[in-house]
C-alpha positions in Angstrom: 14.4 53.3 6.0 14.4 51.6 9.3 10.6 51.1 9.2 10.8 49.7 5.7 13.5 47.2 6.8 11.4 46.2 9.8 8.4 45.6 7.6 10.5 43.4 5.3 11.7 41.4 8.2 8.2 40.9 9.5 7.0 39.9 6.0 9.8 37.3 5.6 9.2 35.9 9.1 5.5 35.5 8.4 6.3 33.8 5.1 8.7 31.4 6.7 6.1 30.5 9.4 3.5 29.9 6.7 5.9 27.7 4.8 6.7 25.7 7.9 3.0 25.1 8.7 2.3 24.1 5.1 5.3 21.8 5.1 4.2 20.1 8.4 0.7 19.6 6.9 2.1 18.2 3.7 4.3 15.9 5.7 1.3 14.7 7.7 -0.6 13.9 4.5 2.3 12.4 2.6 3.6 8.8 2.2 6.3 9.4 4.8 4.1 10.8 7.5 4.6 9.3 11.0 1.9 6.8 11.6 0.6 5.4 14.9 2.1 1.9 15.3 0.5 -1.4 14.3 0.3 -3.6 17.4 1.2 -7.2 16.6 -0.3 -9.7 19.2 1.3 -13.0 18.4 -0.4 -15.0 21.2 -3.8 -13.8 20.1 -2.9 -14.1 16.4 -4.0 -10.5 15.5 -2.9 -7.0 14.7 -4.5 -3.8 15.9 -4.4 -0.2 14.8 -6.6 2.8 15.3 -8.8 4.5 12.7 -11.4 7.2 12.5 -15.0 6.5 11.4 -16.7 8.4 8.5 -20.2 7.0 8.4 -21.2 8.8 5.2 -18.0 8.5 3.2 -18.7 5.4 1.2 -21.5 7.1 -0.7 -20.1 10.6 -1.2 -20.5 12.2 -4.6 -17.7 11.6 -7.1 -14.9 9.1 -6.5 -15.2 5.3 -6.1 -18.4 4.8 -4.0 -19.3 1.8 -1.9 -15.9 0.3 -2.5 -13.5 1.1 0.4 -14.0 -0.2 3.9 -10.6 0.8 5.5 -8.1 3.2 3.9 -4.9 4.8 5.3 -5.6 8.5 5.9 -2.6 9.4 3.6 -4.0 7.4 0.6 -5.9 9.1 -2.1 -8.9 6.9 -1.6 -9.3 7.9 2.1 -12.1 10.4 1.3 -14.5 7.6 0.4 -13.5 5.1 3.1 -15.8 4.1 6.0 -12.7 4.0 8.3 -9.6 6.2 7.9 -6.6 4.2 9.3 -4.0 6.0 11.3 -1.5 3.3 10.3 -0.3 3.1 6.7 -1.1 0.2 4.5 2.6 -0.9 4.3 2.8 -1.2 8.1 -0.4 -3.3 8.1 0.9 -5.6 5.4 4.1 -6.0 7.4 2.1 -6.8 10.6 0.0 -9.5 8.8 3.2 -11.1 7.4 4.7 -11.2 10.9 1.7 -13.4 11.9 2.4 -15.7 9.0 -0.3 -14.5 6.7 0.4 -15.3 3.1 -0.4 -12.8 0.3 -2.2 -14.2 -2.7 -0.6 -11.7 -5.2 -2.8 -13.1 -8.0 -4.4 -9.8 -9.2 -2.9 -7.4 -11.8 -3.5 -3.7 -12.5 -5.8 -4.7 -15.3 -8.1 -6.3 -12.8 -9.2 -2.7 -12.2 -8.0 -0.8 -15.3 -9.7 -3.2 -17.8 -13.0 -3.4 -15.8 -15.1 -2.2 -18.8 -13.4 -4.5 -21.3 -15.6 -7.6 -21.7 -12.8 -9.5 -23.5 -10.3 -9.1 -20.7 -10.4 -11.9 -18.0 -8.5 -9.9 -15.4 -11.6 -8.1 -13.9 -13.2 -11.5 -13.3 -10.4 -12.7 -10.9 -11.1 -13.3 -7.2 -8.5 -12.3 -4.7 -6.5 -15.1 -3.1 -4.5 -15.3 0.1 -4.9 -16.1 3.8 -8.4 -15.5 5.1 -8.6 -12.5 7.4 -11.3 -11.7 10.0 -11.9 -8.0 10.2 -13.3 -6.7 13.5 -14.0 -3.3 14.9 -14.3 -2.0 18.5 -14.6 1.3 20.3 -15.3 2.5 23.9 -18.6 1.3 25.2 -18.8 -2.0 23.2 -18.9 -5.2 25.2 -16.9 -7.0 22.5 -15.5 -6.3 19.0 -18.0 -6.6 16.1 -17.3 -8.0 12.7 -17.1 -5.5 9.9 -20.1 -7.2 8.3 -22.3 -6.0 11.1 -21.5 -2.4 10.1 -22.2 -2.7 6.4 -25.3 -3.5 4.4 -25.3 -5.3 1.0 -28.1 -4.7 -1.5 -30.3 -7.8 -1.9 -28.9 -9.7 1.2 -29.9 -9.7 4.8 -26.3 -10.3 5.8 -23.4 -9.1 3.6 -21.4 -11.9 1.9 -17.8 -11.1 2.9 -14.8 -13.4 2.5 -11.7 -11.2 3.2 -8.3 -12.4 1.9 -4.8 -11.0 2.2 -4.2 -10.2 -1.4 -1.0 -8.2 -0.8 -0.7 -6.0 -3.9 1.9 -3.7 -2.5 3.9 -3.7 -5.8 1.0 -1.8 -7.4 0.9 1.1 -4.9 3.1 3.3 -6.9 0.4 3.2 -9.6 -2.8 3.2 -7.5 -1.6 5.1 -4.4 -5.0 4.4 -2.9 -3.7 3.5 0.6 -6.5 0.9 0.7 -6.3 -1.6 3.5 -9.6 -3.4 3.3 -11.6 -3.4 0.0 -15.1 -4.7 -0.5 -14.1 -6.2 -3.9 -11.2 -8.2 -5.3 -9.2 -5.1 -6.1 -5.5 -4.9 -6.9 -5.4 -1.5 -5.1 -6.1 -3.0 -1.6 -4.0 -5.1 0.8 -7.1 -7.1 1.7 -10.0 -7.8 -0.6 -13.4 -9.5 -0.6 -13.2 -12.7 -2.5 -17.0 -12.9 -3.0 -17.1 -9.9 -5.3 -15.0 -9.2 -8.4 -14.3 -5.9 -10.1 -16.5 -7.0 -12.9 -19.4 -7.3 -10.4 -18.7 -3.8 -9.3 -18.9 -2.5 -12.9 -22.1 -4.4 -13.6 -24.0 -3.9 -10.3 -22.9 -0.4 -9.3 -23.0 0.6 -5.6 -24.4 -2.3 -3.4 -22.5 -1.7 -0.1 -23.5 1.0 2.3 -22.7 1.8 5.9 -25.3 1.1 8.6 -25.2 4.4 10.4 -27.2 3.3 13.5 -24.6 0.6 14.2 -21.7 3.0 14.0 -20.4 5.6 16.5 -20.7 9.2 15.5 -18.5 10.6 12.8 -15.0 11.4 13.9 -14.9 8.8 16.6 -11.6 6.8 16.9 -12.0 3.1 16.8 -9.7 0.1 16.9 -9.4 -2.2 13.9 -8.5 -5.9 14.6 -7.3 -8.1 11.8 -7.0 -11.8 12.5 -5.5 -14.2 10.0 -7.2 -17.7 10.2 -6.5 -21.0 8.6 -8.1 -21.8 5.2 -11.3 -24.0 5.7 -10.9 -27.4 4.1 
């Protein structure tokens, strides 16, 4: 009887430990996971946060390919992002607003959801908002490089990127993508590329790929720098 009770105690203890580990992992992957801070540098007019590079992620089978540049690691689009951000998209939006960046908020869920409907004008919209320079740096670089130096665009020698602070936080309950920087004018991302619409994505397919030779090896932690800049006249 004593041995049976002892085995029961061991079994319960092991189960509790397993539940604790599972809970911690779930907490780390959930919306309320603790994130490394977003550094706001007011004098330099920029925010900084860390991320992990995934050189082959933009073109993995399944999912939305060639679409996501930077995604929070707790978002459901992080599998297909070139960079997995350690800071969540909410904190990044908050940091940009602290620098005075204005969110365009002109897109709607149908900008994505109605992408195959030729009669719906929403997928033809271009993201609005404060222009944002997106830079990346990691140990060994002499200076930060623009995101455009790490991405190739089909049919162009240099990718045509015009990043804007779209905002779109009100749609995150629906999309839950965690997207920070999107390569299209997408309502799922905090920052979008004004030069490409969702209709373009539907029509053209995958046109953006990572330039592996310009990137550090997979798993390397980098620093992302976002700098709002005045609108050009």
